[in-house]
BABA-289924 format. One record per atom (N, C-alpha, C, O): x, y, z. Coordinates in steps of 0.05 Angstrom, whole numbers, padded with zeros to 5 digits, always signed. Each point is the difference from the previous one (the first is absolute). Last residue first. Layout:
<ketors>
XYZ;...
</ketors>
This chain:
<ketors>
-02210+02301-03385;+00024+00017-00006;-00010+00027-00011;+00017+00017-00006;-00077-00081+00073;+00006+00007-00027;+00025+00018-00002;+00005+00016+00017;-00008-00074+00071;-00021+00014-00016;+00010+00006-00028;+00022-00007-00007;+00031-00042+00071;-00006+00026+00013;-00021+00016-00016;-00002+00024+00003;+00035-00110-00032;-00007-00004+00028;-00007+00026+00014;-00014-00001+00021;-00003-00004-00126;+00022-00007+00017;-00009-00001+00029;-00022+00009+00007;-00035-00030-00097;+00002+00021+00020;+00021-00008+00020;-00002-00021+00013;-00011-00013-00121;+00001-00004+00029;+00000+00026+00016;+00010+00021-00010;-00012-00036-00090;-00025+00005+00015;+00003-00002+00030;-00019+00007+00015;+00089-00023-00084;-00012+00026-00006;-00022+00007+00020;-00004+00023+00007;+00043-00109-00002;+00019+00021+00009;-00011+00028-00005;+00003+00018+00017;-00052-00092-00050;-00001+00000+00030;+00018+00023+00011;-00007+00014+00018;+00009-00030-00111;-00025+00012+00008;-00002+00002+00030;-00008+00021+00011;+00081-00066-00047;+00003+00029-00005;-00026+00014+00008;+00001+00022+00011;-00003-00116-00005;+00019+00012+00019;+00003+00030-00004;+00000+00015+00020;-00051-00064-00082;-00014+00003+00026;+00018+00012+00021;-00009+00017+00015;+00045-00037-00100;-00018+00022-00002;-00014+00005+00027;-00004+00023+00008;+00058-00099-00013;+00017+00024-00004;-00018+00025-00001;+00006+00020+00014;-00047-00104-00014;+00009+00008+00027;+00018+00025-00001;-00001+00017+00018;-00029-00053-00100;-00023+00009+00016;+00008+00010+00028;-00009+00020+00009;+00074-00059-00068;-00008+00027-00009;-00023+00011+00016;-00002+00024+00005;+00059-00092+00050;-00013-00002-00027;-00006+00028-00009;+00001+00019+00016;+00077-00046+00056;-00024+00015-00006;-00010-00007-00028;+00016+00000-00020;+00045-00053+00101;-00001+00009-00028;-00026+00014-00004;-00021-00008+00010;+00086-00010+00085;-00020-00009-00019;+00002+00011-00027;+00019+00015-00007;+00019-00024+00110;+00016+00001-00025;-00018-00011-00022;+00001-00023-00007;-00043+00044+00085;+00027+00005+00011;+00019+00003-00024;+00017+00018-00001;-00111-00039-00007;+00013+00023-00011;+00025+00009+00016;+00009+00023-00003;-00063-00097+00028;+00004-00005-00028;+00014+00023-00014;+00013-00004-00021;-00044+00006+00113;+00027-00009-00004;+00006-00007-00029;+00024-00002-00008;-00092+00074+00054;-00002-00023-00018;+00029-00010-00007;+00014+00014-00015;-00048+00068+00064;+00001-00024+00017;-00002-00026-00016;-00010-00020+00010;-00010+00096-00072;+00003+00005+00029;-00003-00026+00015;-00019-00015-00003;+00010+00027-00094;+00026-00008+00010;+00002+00003+00031;+00018-00011+00012;-00094+00036-00071;+00004-00029-00002;+00025-00010+00013;+00004-00024+00003;-00025+00120-00004;-00021-00016+00013;+00005-00030+00000;-00004-00013+00020;+00071+00094-00010;-00007-00015-00025;-00019-00022+00009;+00009-00019+00014;+00027+00078+00051;-00014+00017-00019;-00004-00013-00028;-00009+00013-00018;+00081-00060+00081;-00017+00022+00008;-00011+00016-00024;+00016+00008-00018;+00040-00094+00036;-00015+00007-00023;-00018+00024+00003;-00020+00002-00015;+00046-00041+00105;+00013-00010-00025;-00018+00006-00024;-00023-00006+00001;+00025+00064+00090;-00016-00020-00014;+00015-00009-00025;+00007+00017-00017;+00027+00025+00120;-00006+00005-00029;-00018-00022-00010;-00006-00020+00013;+00061+00068+00079;-00022-00019-00007;-00010+00007-00028;-00009+00023-00005;+00106-00005+00054;-00021+00012-00018;-00020-00021-00007;+00006-00019-00014;+00076+00044+00087;-00016-00023-00007;-00025+00011-00015;-00018+00011+00012;+00121+00026+00010;-00028+00008-00005;-00015-00024-00010;+00006-00011-00021;+00090+00031+00081;-00015-00017-00019;-00029+00010-00001;-00013+00005+00020;+00119+00034+00013;-00030+00001-00001;-00011-00020-00019;+00012-00004-00022;+00085+00015+00087;-00013-00001-00026;-00030+00001+00003;-00011-00006+00021;+00078+00054+00050;-00012-00026-00006;-00012+00001-00028;-00008+00021-00009;+00052+00055+00052;+00014-00022+00012;-00015-00027-00002;+00006-00019+00015;-00065+00105-00034;+00029-00001+00004;+00008-00026+00013;-00014-00010+00018;-00073+00061-00078;+00008-00022+00018;+00031-00001+00001;+00013-00002-00020;-00066+00060-00038;+00004+00011+00027;+00010-00021+00020;+00008+00007+00022;-00033-00024-00115;+00023+00019+00000;+00007+00009+00028;+00023+00009+00005;-00099-00064-00021;+00025-00015+00000;+00024+00018+00000;+00021-00007+00010;-00108+00044-00019;+00006-00009+00027;+00027-00014+00002;+00015+00003+00019;-00048+00020-00104;+00009+00024+00014;+00008-00008+00029;+00020+00010+00011;-00059-00076-00064;+00027+00005-00010;+00012+00025+00014;+00024+00001+00006;-00113-00023+00013;+00018-00020+00012;+00029+00005-00009;+00018-00003+00016;-00085+00057-00053;+00004+00006+00028;+00018-00019+00014;+00017+00007+00016;-00042-00024-00105;+00018+00022+00001;+00005+00009+00029;+00023+00007+00007;-00086-00077-00023;+00027-00008-00009;+00020+00023+00004;+00021-00004+00011;-00112+00021+00007;+00013-00017+00021;+00028-00008-00009;+00018-00001+00017;-00067+00050-00079;+00005+00017+00024;+00014-00016+00021;+00019+00009+00012;-00049-00053-00090;+00026+00014-00003;+00006+00019+00023;+00023+00005+00006;-00076-00099-00014;-00007+00027+00009;+00025+00017-00001;+00017-00003+00018;-00018-00092-00033;-00012+00013-00023;-00009+00029+00006;-00011+00013-00018;+00049-00075+00084;+00020+00004-00022;-00011+00012-00025;+00015+00006-00018;-00038-00001+00126;-00014-00008-00025;+00018+00007-00023;+00005+00023-00006;+00042-00040+00102;-00016+00018-00016;-00017-00015-00020;+00002-00024-00004;+00073+00021+00097;-00019-00015-00016;-00019+00019-00015;-00009+00020+00012;+00114-00022+00037;-00023+00016-00007;-00018-00018-00017;+00009-00013-00019;+00084+00005+00090;-00020-00012-00018;-00024+00019-00004;-00010+00011+00019;+00122-00020+00012;-00024+00017+00003;-00020-00009-00021;+00007-00002-00023;+00068-00067+00066;-00007+00019-00021;-00023+00019+00009;-00016-00007+00017;+00058-00071+00031;+00009+00027+00006;-00004+00020-00023;+00012+00022+00000;-00038-00119+00014;+00027+00003-00009;+00011+00029+00005;+00024+00004-00004;-00114-00029+00022;+00017-00015+00019;+00029+00002-00007;+00017-00003+00017;-00083+00043-00073;+00002+00014+00026;+00019-00014+00018;+00016+00012+00014;-00035-00053-00095;+00019+00022-00004;+00001+00017+00026;+00022+00010+00006;-00082-00083-00005;+00027-00009-00005;+00020+00023-00002;+00021+00000+00013;-00115+00017-00004;+00011-00010+00025;+00030-00008-00004;+00016+00005+00017;-00063+00021-00094;+00002+00023+00019;+00013-00009+00026;+00019+00013+00009;-00038-00077-00077;+00024+00016-00005;+00003+00023+00019;+00022+00009+00006;-00069-00106+00008;-00008+00028+00000;+00025+00017-00005;+00017+00001+00018;-00019-00105-00054;-00006+00015+00025;-00006+00029-00005;-00001+00010-00023;+00019-00083-00042;+00025+00009+00013;-00006+00018+00024;+00019+00013+00010;-00067-00093-00074;-00007+00022+00018;+00025+00008+00016;+00008-00014+00019;-00027-00035-00114;+00020+00000+00022;-00005+00024+00018;+00008+00022-00007;-00074-00054-00057;+00025-00012-00011;+00022-00002+00021;+00013-00020+00002;-00099+00060+00018;-00003-00029-00005;+00026-00012-00009;+00006-00023+00007;-00010+00117+00008;-00006-00014+00025;-00001-00030-00003;+00010-00015+00016;-00002+00073-00091;+00025-00002+00014;-00004-00016+00026;+00017-00017+00007;-00079-00001-00093;+00003+00020+00021;+00026-00005+00015;+00009-00023+00003;-00007-00012-00102;-00021+00000+00020;+00005+00021+00021;+00017+00017-00003;+00043-00037-00071;-00017-00024-00001;-00023+00000+00021;-00012-00020+00004;+00079+00093-00018;-00005-00011-00027;-00021-00022+00000;-00015-00003-00019;+00005+00069+00099;+00024-00005-00015;-00008-00016-00025;-00023-00001-00007;-00028+00071+00086;+00000-00022-00019;+00027-00002-00013;+00014+00020-00004;-00040+00048+00069;-00011-00025+00011;-00001-00023-00020;-00009-00022+00007;+00044+00119-00004;-00024-00005-00016;-00012-00028+00005;-00021-00007-00011;+00096+00078+00049;-00015-00021+00012;-00026-00004-00015;-00022+00008+00009;+00123+00035-00019;-00025+00000-00016;-00017-00024+00010;+00003-00022-00010;+00077+00082+00060;-00011-00027-00006;-00027+00003-00015;-00018+00013+00010;+00113+00047+00007;-00029+00002-00005;-00010-00027-00007;+00008-00011-00021;+00084+00062+00072;-00012-00023-00014;-00030+00005-00003;-00013+00011+00018;+00105+00052-00001;-00029-00002+00003;-00010-00023-00016;+00002+00000-00025;+00094+00050+00067;-00011-00022-00014;-00030-00003+00006;-00007-00001+00023;+00071+00062+00018;-00002+00008-00028;-00011-00022-00017;+00001+00002-00025;+00019-00010+00119;-00023+00017-00003;-00002+00012-00028;-00019+00016-00006;+00069-00098+00060;+00000+00011-00027;-00025+00017-00006;-00020-00009-00012;+00073-00044+00088;-00016+00025+00003;-00003+00015-00026;+00005+00024-00002;+00037-00113+00024;+00016+00022-00008;-00015+00027-00001;+00011+00020-00009;-00056-00101+00035;+00025+00000+00016;+00017+00025-00007;+00012+00012+00018;-00090-00030-00069;-00006+00011+00027;+00025+00002+00017;+00004+00020+00014;+00005-00059-00099;-00007+00029-00003;-00007+00012+00027;+00008+00023+00005;+00010-00116-00009;+00024+00016-00004;-00006+00030-00002;+00014+00016+00012;-00086-00078-00008;+00015+00000+00026;+00024+00018-00002;+00006+00016+00018;-00055-00030-00097;-00015+00016+00019;+00014+00002+00027;+00000+00021+00012;+00036-00077-00079;+00004+00028-00006;-00014+00018+00019;+00010+00021+00009;-00025-00113-00001;+00028+00006+00006;+00006+00030-00005;+00014+00013+00016;-00097-00044-00041;+00001+00004+00029;+00029+00003+00009;+00005+00014+00020;-00025-00030-00113;-00013+00024+00009;+00005+00006+00029;+00006+00022+00008;+00023-00103-00047;+00018+00022-00003;-00012+00027+00008;+00014+00018+00009;-00065-00102-00011;+00017+00005+00023;+00018+00024-00002;+00006+00013+00021;-00103-00027-00069;+00028-00004-00006;+00017+00007+00024;-00003+00022+00012;-00093-00010-00019;+00007-00027+00008;+00030-00006-00005;+00010-00021+00008;-00055+00103-00033;+00008-00001+00028;+00007-00028+00010;+00011-00003+00021;-00048+00028-00109;+00029+00000+00002;+00010-00002+00029;+00023-00008+00004;-00115+00020-00027;+00009-00028-00004;+00030-00003+00003;+00010-00021+00008;-00046+00107-00005;-00006-00014+00025;+00006-00030-00003;+00008-00013+00020;+00050+00088-00075;-00026-00013-00001;-00006-00015+00026;+00019-00009+00014;+00043+00100-00030;+00001-00029+00005;-00028-00011-00002;-00019+00013+00009;+00086+00080-00030;-00028-00010-00001;+00002-00031+00000;+00013-00012-00017;+00054+00097+00050;-00001-00027-00010;-00029-00009+00001;-00012-00001+00022;+00082+00096-00016;-00027-00012+00003;+00000-00027-00013;+00011-00004-00022;+00062+00083+00062;-00003-00024-00017;-00027-00012+00007;-00005-00007+00023;+00053+00113-00013;-00016-00023+00010;+00002-00023-00021;+00004+00004-00023;+00067+00082+00053;-00021-00007-00017;-00013-00026+00009;+00012-00015+00017;+00072+00077+00009;-00026+00001+00013;-00023-00006-00019;-00017+00018-00004;+00127-00041+00018;-00019+00010-00021;-00028-00004+00011;-00008-00022+00007;+00100-00006+00029;-00014+00024+00010;-00017+00014-00021;-00001+00024-00002;+00052-00110-00002;+00009+00023-00015;-00013+00026+00008;+00005+00021-00012;-00030-00102+00054;+00029+00001+00003;+00012+00024-00015;+00019+00013+00010;-00112-00031-00019;+00007+00009+00028;+00030+00003+00003;+00009+00020+00011;-00040-00056-00092;-00007+00028+00002;+00007+00011+00028;+00011+00023+00002;+00000-00115-00016;+00020+00015-00015;-00005+00030+00002;+00018+00016+00003;-00082-00074+00035;+00025+00000+00016;+00022+00016-00014;+00014+00015+00013;-00094-00029-00060;-00005+00018+00022;+00025+00002+00018;+00007+00022+00009;-00007-00085-00080;+00001+00028-00010;-00003+00020+00023;+00015+00020+00000;-00025-00110+00022;+00028+00005-00008;+00003+00029-00010;+00019+00013+00006;-00105-00043+00013;+00015+00004+00025;+00029+00006-00007;+00012+00018+00013;-00069-00042-00084;-00006+00027+00011;+00015+00006+00025;+00009+00023+00003;-00001-00110-00038;+00012+00020-00019;-00004+00028+00010;+00019+00016+00001;-00063-00084+00046;+00029-00001+00005;+00015+00020-00018;+00019+00013+00009;-00111-00023-00021;+00005+00014+00025;+00030+00000+00007;+00011+00019+00010;-00042-00067-00089;-00001+00029-00002;+00006+00015+00026;+00014+00021-00001;-00023-00120-00018;+00027+00012-00001;-00001+00031+00003;+00020+00012+00008;-00095-00079-00014;+00013+00000+00026;+00026+00016+00001;+00011+00005+00021;-00052-00052-00113;-00013+00013+00023;+00017-00003+00026;+00013-00021+00004;+00009+00034-00107;+00005-00023+00017;-00007+00008+00028;+00015+00014+00014;-00023+00053-00069;-00019-00019-00010;+00004-00028+00012;-00018-00015+00003;+00081+00111-00028;-00016-00014+00021;-00019-00019-00014;-00002+00000-00024;+00092+00074+00010;-00014-00023-00012;-00015-00014+00023;+00012-00008+00020;+00010+00114-00013;+00010-00027+00006;-00016-00020-00016;-00024+00003-00004;+00010+00093-00005;+00023+00000+00018;+00012-00028+00005;+00024-00002+00007;-00080+00059-00089;-00001-00024+00016;+00026-00002+00017;+00022+00002-00011;-00037+00068-00055;-00017+00004+00023;-00003-00024+00018;-00010+00002+00022;+00034-00016-00126;+00005+00024+00016;-00020+00003+00023;-00024-00004-00003;+00052-00090-00045;-00022+00020+00004;+00009+00024+00016;+00008-00004+00024;+00048-00077-00048;-00016+00007-00024;-00018+00025+00004;-00004+00014-00020;+00059-00049+00091;+00018+00005-00023;-00016+00010-00024;+00009+00018-00014;-00051-00046+00096;+00014+00026+00003;+00019+00007-00022;+00008+00023-00003;-00101-00081+00012;+00027-00005-00009;+00015+00027+00000;-00006+00018-00016;-00094-00071+00051;+00018+00023-00001;+00028-00008-00008;+00011-00019+00010;-00091-00041-00046;+00009+00006+00027;+00021+00023-00003;+00012+00003-00021;-00054-00032-00057;-00021-00008+00019;+00007+00004+00029;-00017+00000+00017;+00061+00064-00093;-00004-00028+00002;-00020-00007+00022;-00010+00018+00014;+00050+00067-00078;-00020-00006+00021;-00007-00030+00000;-00014-00009-00017;+00072+00051-00048;+00011+00009+00025;-00018-00006+00024;+00008+00003+00023;-00005-00064-00116;-00011+00024+00012;+00015+00008+00025;+00011-00017+00014;+00003-00062-00072;+00017+00023-00004;-00011+00026+00013;+00013+00020-00001;-00083-00095-00016;+00029-00006-00003;+00015+00026-00005;-00006+00014-00020;-00084-00005+00074;+00008-00007-00027;+00030-00005+00000;+00015+00010+00016;-00067+00019+00061;+00004-00029-00003;+00005-00008-00029;+00000-00023-00007;-00039+00118+00013;+00007-00015+00024;+00001-00030-00007;-00017-00011-00013;-00004+00092-00043;+00020-00021-00007;+00008-00016+00024;+00020-00015-00001;-00079+00092+00002;-00013-00020-00017;+00019-00022-00009;-00008-00019-00013;+00038+00094+00064;-00018-00016+00017;-00014-00022-00017;-00006-00021+00011;+00063+00091-00048;+00013-00025+00008;-00018-00018+00017;+00005-00024+00001;-00031+00112-00031;-00003-00021-00021;+00013-00026+00009;-00008-00022-00009;+00018+00103+00059;-00024-00016+00007;-00005-00022-00021;-00013-00020+00007;+00113+00059+00015;-00024+00006-00015;-00023-00018+00006;+00004-00024+00005;+00067+00042+00072;+00002-00011-00027;-00026+00006-00014;-00020+00006+00012;+00036+00034+00071;+00025-00016-00001;+00004-00013-00026;+00023-00006-00008;-00098+00065+00042;+00017+00006-00022;+00027-00014+00000;+00019+00008-00013;-00104-00011+00070;+00021+00019+00009;+00019+00008-00022;+00014+00020+00002;-00080-00086-00017;-00014+00025+00004;+00019+00022+00010;-00004+00023-00005;+00037-00111-00006;-00007+00012-00026;-00013+00027+00004;+00005+00018-00015;+00013-00067+00093;+00025+00010-00013;-00005+00012-00027;+00012+00020-00007;-00085-00061+00053;+00009+00025+00013;+00025+00011-00013;+00002+00024-00005;-00034-00107-00026;-00020+00021-00006;+00008+00027+00012;-00002+00021-00013;+00054-00098+00032;+00004+00009-00027;-00019+00023-00007;+00008+00019-00012;-00021-00062+00094;+00023+00017+00001;+00007+00011-00028;+00007+00023-00003;-00078-00084+00012;-00007+00025+00014;+00024+00019+00000;-00003+00024-00003;+00016-00110-00031;-00016+00016-00019;-00008+00026+00013;-00001+00021-00014;+00048-00092+00062;+00015+00022-00012;-00016+00017-00020;+00008+00022-00006;-00021-00103+00069;-00019+00022-00002;+00012+00024-00014;-00009+00023+00003;+00059-00103+00019;-00020-00007-00020;-00020+00022-00005;-00014-00001-00020;+00083+00005+00089;+00007+00009-00027;-00019-00007-00022;+00000+00012-00021;+00008+00004+00126;-00019-00018-00014;+00002+00008-00030;-00018+00013-00010;+00072+00037+00062;+00008-00027+00006;-00019-00020-00013;+00009-00021-00010;+00021+00121-00011;-00025-00015-00002;+00007-00029+00004;+00006-00015-00019;+00042+00111+00048;+00005-00028-00008;-00027-00013+00000;-00014-00002+00020;+00054+00109-00022;-00023-00018+00003;+00008-00028-00010;+00009-00003-00023;+00041+00104+00059;+00000-00026-00015;-00025-00015+00006;-00010+00000+00022;+00051+00111-00023;-00013-00022+00014;+00000-00025-00017;+00001+00002-00025;+00076+00074+00014;-00027-00007-00008;-00011-00021+00020;+00015-00014+00013;+00078+00058-00023;-00020+00011+00018;-00028-00004-00010;-00016+00019+00001;+00092-00046-00051;+00000-00016+00024;-00021+00010+00020;-00010-00015+00016;+00005+00024-00124;+00008+00016+00023;-00003-00017+00025;-00021-00012+00005;-00005-00009-00098;+00027-00008+00007;+00011+00015+00024;+00024-00001+00005;-00113+00019-00038;+00002-00029+00003;+00027-00009+00008;+00003-00021+00014;-00050+00110-00031;+00018-00005+00023;+00006-00030+00004;+00009-00009+00021;-00065+00042-00093;+00022+00019+00000;+00020-00006+00023;+00024+00005-00003;-00108-00053-00010;+00020-00007-00020;+00025+00017+00001;+00022-00008-00007;-00071-00002+00099;-00009+00009-00027;+00020-00010-00020;+00022-00008+00007;-00048+00014+00108;+00010-00017-00022;-00012+00011-00026;-00023+00007-00002;+00009-00002+00110;+00017+00018-00015;+00013-00017-00022;+00021-00011+00003;-00117-00012+00049;+00028-00005-00006;+00013+00023-00015;-00012+00013-00018;-00085-00012+00046;+00020-00002+00022;+00029+00000-00010;+00016+00015+00010;-00098-00006-00069;-00003+00016+00024;+00026+00000+00017;+00009+00021+00008;-00023-00071-00090;-00011+00027-00007;-00005+00017+00024;-00010+00022-00002;+00049-00113+00006;+00013+00014-00023;-00010+00028-00004;+00015+00018-00008;-00052-00074+00079;+00029+00002+00002;+00012+00017-00022;+00016+00018+00006;-00108-00036-00008;+00006+00018+00022;+00030+00003+00003;+00010+00022+00007;-00042-00084-00071;-00006+00028-00008;+00008+00020+00022;+00011+00021-00006;-00005-00113+00026;+00021+00008-00019;-00004+00029-00009;+00019+00015-00002;-00086-00052+00057;+00026+00002+00015;+00022+00010-00019;+00015+00018+00008;-00100-00035-00045;+00000+00025+00017;+00026+00003+00015;+00009+00022+00005;-00019-00102-00057;+00001+00024-00016;+00001+00026+00017;+00016+00017-00006;-00018-00118+00027;+00020+00019+00010;+00000+00027-00015;+00018+00016+00005;-00076-00092-00025;-00003+00004+00029;+00020+00020+00010;-00004+00011+00022;+00002-00040-00114;-00021+00019+00007;-00003+00005+00030;-00009+00021+00008;+00072-00084-00041;+00008+00026-00009;-00022+00021+00008;+00007+00022+00009;-00020-00114+00010;+00019+00012+00018;+00010+00027-00010;+00010+00016+00017;-00073-00063-00073;-00010+00002+00027;+00019+00015+00019;-00008+00019+00012;+00030-00039-00106;-00020+00021+00004;-00007+00004+00029;-00001+00023+00010;+00078-00068-00069;-00007-00001+00028;-00019+00024+00006;+00009+00020+00012;+00003-00077-00108;+00010+00023+00015;-00011-00001+00028;-00021-00010+00006;+00031-00046-00112;-00006+00000+00029;+00011+00025+00013;+00021+00011-00008;-00053-00025-00097;+00023+00004+00017;-00008+00001+00029;-00018+00015+00007;-00040-00022-00087;+00009-00025+00012;+00024+00002+00018;+00010-00020+00011;-00055+00094-00056;+00011-00018-00021;+00011-00026+00012;+00017-00013-00012;-00054+00103+00046;-00020-00021-00003;+00009-00020-00022;-00017-00010-00015;+00067+00086+00091;-00011-00004-00026;-00020-00022-00001;-00009-00010+00021;+00075+00052+00047;-00008-00028-00002;-00011-00006-00028;+00006-00021-00011;+00018+00109+00031;+00024-00017-00001;-00007-00029-00002;+00014-00015-00013;-00084+00078+00023;+00012+00002-00027;+00025-00018-00002;+00005-00012-00020;-00046+00020+00104;-00017-00015-00018;+00012+00000-00028;+00000-00021-00014;+00042+00074+00077;+00004-00028+00008;-00016-00018-00019;+00010-00020-00010;-00020+00115+00003;+00025-00010-00011;+00004-00030+00005;+00010-00015-00017;-00083+00058+00057;-00004-00003-00029;+00025-00011-00013;-00001-00017-00018;+00007+00038+00108;-00016-00024-00004;-00006-00005-00030;+00001-00023-00009;+00044+00102+00034;+00018-00023+00003;-00016-00026-00004;+00010-00019-00012;-00057+00101+00013;+00016-00002-00024;+00017-00026+00001;+00002-00014-00020;-00050+00036+00097;-00018-00009-00021;+00015-00004-00026;-00004-00020-00014;+00052+00056+00086;-00007-00028+00005;-00018-00011-00021;+00003-00023-00009;+00019+00115+00008;+00022-00017-00009;-00006-00029+00004;+00007-00017-00017;-00069+00077+00052;+00000+00001-00029;+00022-00017-00012;-00005-00015-00019;+00003+00026+00112;-00023-00016-00009;-00002-00001-00030;-00005-00021-00012;+00068+00078+00048;+00009-00027+00004;-00023-00019-00008;+00006-00021-00013;-00026+00112+00011;+00020-00006-00021;+00010-00029+00003;+00003-00014-00020;-00061+00049+00085;-00015-00004-00025;+00020-00007-00022;-00007-00017-00017;+00043+00039+00100;-00015-00025+00002;-00014-00006-00026;+00001-00022-00010;+00043+00105+00018;+00019-00022-00002;-00014-00027+00001;+00006-00018-00016;-00057+00096+00028;+00008-00003-00028;+00021-00022-00004;+00001-00013-00021;-00031+00036+00109;-00021-00013-00015;+00008-00005-00030;-00006-00020-00011;+00086+00025+00084;-00021+00018-00010;-00020-00015-00017;+00006-00020-00012;+00054-00016+00098;-00002-00001-00029;-00023+00018-00010;-00022-00001+00011;
</ketors>
């Protein structure tokens, strides 16, 4: 990855975080700040570096696909899609409004750029596997990416899909685990410790990569490495921070799905303006 590419992804990540705060607003509307902010660098790297996807090729079968299995974090995806031009940025301010194209979870009917309805946790990897199998059958050489929450790993359907993906040697399927260590009501380890995902996916026959999920160089290098893996699916275990770069929200389960006061709204924007990213100043 060229230095200017890294800087551009970092710049997009900062813009996306501002959009997330604007979508939440300060009028009493709840929003999933924590889990959206933990995947910003991952989503930015996918849309602005790796994936073959744009508003112009949206109906082309030769596009890459992204399934946001942890659908409650869709604010990060909406931010990227708006920045790409899938819909006007003004729509971001209508999130969760009656009749809006942008609802609290992904809706493939309402929202351009959304590949699947998600939010009922555990389903996304199965959906992605089905898409990847279809692409293989049709000899279409594109990738399917699935972002999964670490709390979501307690869902049995994840592991059924993981076993099937390894069995069918799905090297066009890349899972990305957002390992932010917290879910809605506390730490993942305390609520349901589902074990070491690295050891589990290794045992099932996946190629496993562990990264810092806020370091865009590591994210993009992992995505590039996944392109070279043959005859097995890849999982990228991304160590992240829930609520990253918003001081009062980091590792705070109150902002898994929280409300911003006018004071917190201003503080969040200030934090985003002032943060130094994992790789130094932009």
